[in-house]
C-alpha positions as CSV (number, residue, x, y, z in Angstrom):
1,M,0.0,0.0,0.0
2,T,1.3,3.4,-0.9
3,N,1.0,6.5,1.3
4,A,-0.5,9.3,-0.8
5,L,0.9,12.7,-0.1
6,P,-1.7,15.3,0.9
7,E,-2.8,17.5,-1.9
8,T,-1.4,21.0,-1.8
9,P,-4.4,23.4,-1.6
10,T,-4.9,25.6,-4.5
11,A,-4.7,29.3,-3.7
12,A,-8.0,31.2,-4.0
13,R,-8.7,33.2,-7.1
14,L,-11.3,35.8,-6.3
15,V,-13.1,38.8,-7.7
16,I,-14.9,41.3,-5.4
17,V,-17.7,43.3,-6.9
18,G,-19.9,46.0,-5.5
19,P,-21.1,49.6,-6.2
20,Q,-19.1,52.6,-5.2
21,G,-19.5,53.0,-1.4
22,S,-19.9,49.3,-0.8
23,G,-16.6,49.0,1.0
24,K,-15.1,46.6,-1.5
25,G,-11.7,48.2,-1.4
26,T,-11.4,47.9,2.3
27,Q,-12.8,44.4,2.4
28,G,-10.7,43.2,-0.6
29,V,-7.5,44.1,1.2
30,R,-8.7,42.4,4.4
31,I,-9.7,39.2,2.7
32,A,-6.6,39.0,0.6
33,E,-4.4,39.4,3.7
34,A,-6.4,36.7,5.5
35,L,-5.9,34.3,2.6
36,G,-2.3,35.2,1.9
37,I,-2.9,36.4,-1.6
38,P,-2.3,39.7,-3.3
39,A,-5.1,42.3,-3.6
40,I,-5.0,43.6,-7.1
41,S,-6.8,46.9,-7.6
42,T,-6.9,48.5,-11.1
43,G,-6.9,52.0,-9.6
44,D,-3.7,51.2,-7.7
45,L,-2.1,49.5,-10.7
46,F,-2.8,52.5,-12.9
47,R,-1.3,54.9,-10.4
48,A,1.7,52.8,-9.9
49,A,2.3,52.3,-13.6
50,V,2.1,56.0,-14.3
51,K,4.4,56.8,-11.3
52,D,7.0,54.2,-12.4
53,G,6.9,55.5,-16.0
54,T,6.6,52.0,-17.5
55,E,5.6,51.6,-21.1
56,L,2.1,50.6,-20.1
57,G,2.1,53.5,-17.6
58,Q,2.9,56.0,-20.3
59,Q,0.1,54.7,-22.4
60,V,-2.3,55.0,-19.4
61,K,-1.1,58.5,-18.6
62,A,-1.6,59.6,-22.2
63,V,-5.2,58.3,-22.3
64,I,-6.1,59.9,-19.0
65,E,-4.5,63.2,-19.9
66,A,-6.5,63.2,-23.1
67,G,-9.6,62.9,-21.0
68,D,-10.4,59.5,-22.5
69,L,-11.4,56.2,-20.8
70,V,-8.7,53.5,-20.5
71,T,-9.7,50.8,-23.0
72,D,-10.5,47.3,-22.0
73,A,-7.4,46.0,-23.8
74,L,-5.1,48.5,-22.1
75,T,-6.7,47.8,-18.7
76,F,-6.2,44.1,-19.1
77,A,-2.6,44.5,-20.3
78,V,-1.9,46.2,-16.9
79,V,-3.8,43.7,-14.9
80,R,-2.3,40.7,-16.8
81,E,1.2,42.0,-16.0
82,R,0.4,42.0,-12.3
83,L,-1.4,38.6,-12.5
84,Q,1.7,37.0,-14.0
85,E,3.7,38.2,-11.0
86,A,1.1,37.1,-8.5
87,G,1.5,33.4,-8.8
88,D,-1.6,31.1,-8.3
89,G,-3.8,33.2,-6.0
90,F,-5.2,36.7,-6.2
91,L,-8.1,39.0,-5.4
92,L,-9.2,41.3,-8.1
93,D,-10.9,44.7,-7.2
94,G,-12.2,46.8,-10.0
95,F,-11.6,44.2,-12.7
96,P,-13.5,42.9,-14.6
97,R,-15.6,46.1,-14.8
98,N,-17.8,45.1,-17.8
99,L,-18.7,42.1,-20.0
100,G,-15.8,42.7,-22.4
101,Q,-13.3,42.5,-19.5
102,V,-15.0,39.3,-18.3
103,G,-14.2,37.7,-21.7
104,L,-10.6,38.8,-21.5
105,L,-10.1,37.5,-18.0
106,D,-11.9,34.2,-18.8
107,A,-9.7,33.6,-21.8
108,Y,-6.5,34.3,-19.8
109,L,-7.5,32.0,-16.9
110,A,-8.6,29.3,-19.3
111,E,-5.1,29.3,-21.0
112,R,-3.6,28.8,-17.6
113,D,-6.2,26.3,-16.5
114,E,-6.8,28.4,-13.4
115,P,-10.5,29.1,-13.1
116,L,-12.0,31.6,-10.6
117,T,-12.8,30.2,-7.2
118,T,-15.6,32.6,-6.4
119,V,-17.0,36.1,-7.0
120,I,-17.9,38.1,-3.9
121,E,-20.8,40.5,-4.4
122,L,-21.1,43.1,-1.7
123,G,-24.8,44.0,-1.6
124,V,-25.5,47.5,-0.5
125,P,-28.8,49.5,-1.0
126,R,-28.4,52.5,-3.3
127,A,-29.3,54.9,-0.5
128,V,-26.5,53.5,1.6
129,S,-24.0,53.9,-1.2
130,I,-25.0,57.5,-1.8
131,D,-24.8,58.3,1.9
132,R,-21.3,56.7,2.2
133,L,-20.0,58.4,-0.9
134,A,-21.3,61.8,0.2
135,E,-19.8,61.4,3.7
136,R,-16.4,60.4,2.2
137,A,-16.5,63.4,-0.1
138,R,-17.1,65.7,2.8
139,Q,-14.3,64.1,4.9
140,E,-11.8,64.3,2.0
141,G,-12.9,67.7,0.9
142,R,-13.8,66.5,-2.6
143,T,-16.1,69.3,-3.7
144,D,-16.3,67.7,-7.2
145,D,-18.2,64.7,-5.8
146,T,-21.6,66.3,-6.1
147,D,-24.9,64.4,-5.7
148,E,-25.2,64.4,-9.5
149,V,-21.7,63.0,-9.9
150,I,-22.3,60.3,-7.3
151,A,-25.6,59.3,-8.9
152,N,-23.9,59.1,-12.3
153,R,-21.2,56.9,-11.0
154,L,-23.7,54.5,-9.5
155,A,-25.7,54.5,-12.8
156,I,-22.6,53.5,-14.7
157,Y,-22.0,50.7,-12.2
158,E,-25.6,49.4,-12.6
159,R,-25.4,49.7,-16.4
160,E,-21.9,48.3,-17.1
161,T,-20.7,46.3,-14.1
162,A,-23.7,44.8,-12.5
163,P,-24.5,42.6,-15.6
164,I,-21.2,40.7,-15.1
165,L,-22.7,39.1,-12.0
166,D,-25.4,37.4,-14.1
167,V,-22.6,35.8,-16.1
168,Y,-20.8,34.6,-13.0
169,R,-24.1,33.4,-11.4
170,D,-24.7,31.2,-14.4
171,H,-21.4,29.5,-13.5
172,G,-22.3,29.2,-9.8
173,L,-19.5,31.5,-8.7
174,V,-21.3,34.4,-7.0
175,D,-21.6,34.7,-3.2
176,T,-23.7,37.7,-2.3
177,V,-22.8,39.2,1.1
178,D,-24.7,41.9,3.0
179,G,-22.4,44.9,2.9
180,V,-24.3,46.9,5.5
181,G,-22.7,46.9,9.0
182,S,-19.4,47.4,10.7
183,V,-16.2,46.6,8.7
184,D,-15.5,43.7,11.0
185,T,-19.1,42.3,10.7
186,V,-18.9,42.4,6.9
187,T,-15.5,40.8,6.9
188,S,-16.9,38.0,9.0
189,R,-19.8,37.5,6.6
190,I,-17.4,37.2,3.7
191,M,-15.1,34.8,5.5
192,G,-18.2,32.7,6.3
193,A,-19.2,32.6,2.6
194,L,-15.6,31.6,1.6
195,A,-15.5,28.9,4.3
196,R,-18.7,27.3,2.9
197,R,-16.8,27.0,-0.4
198,G,-13.9,25.3,1.4
199,I,-11.6,28.4,1.3
200,A,-9.9,28.9,4.6
201,T,-7.7,31.6,5.9
202,Q,-4.0,31.0,6.4
203,T,-3.2,29.7,9.9
204,A,0.1,29.8,11.7
205,A,2.1,26.7,11.4
């Protein structure tokens, strides 16, 4: 009889999705740290690439300075570069943002035979998102974040990003978590959802 070696657990590959004001940035960092995987935020990647003056960063800077939106192809090029450095596990925040980006990510992961583990949807009522964004704007002195601007950002989310959840639901990947409550409470809810999928936090040896 041979003694089989225990299987090495595969690192989690997560996407966190939620409207502006849902707290996904904060929760993404917390969950990634708990799982021992990198949190990959497109906003952070763009800023770092521009600051470092990389070739991709120069392209992003040119697009932004021209007042245009960063294309799906360029966004994915920046994300892919970081994914290739990340190893097996990751948590994506801000990508994919639309159905086109879902296709780009799916094709990349299929090539590597590394499917997503789960998609965390932070559910927050629109009124709560608006209140949180308005409060954050006041605290940060962001006078450009008017009620109209906030409402437009949420409308863009509902029009372009929310539909990606239907795609992921069809594949049984979405775990919807109530995003209302203290930061610790929401983190606990997310970890509970991940645990039900067999994803555990790192523990000290």
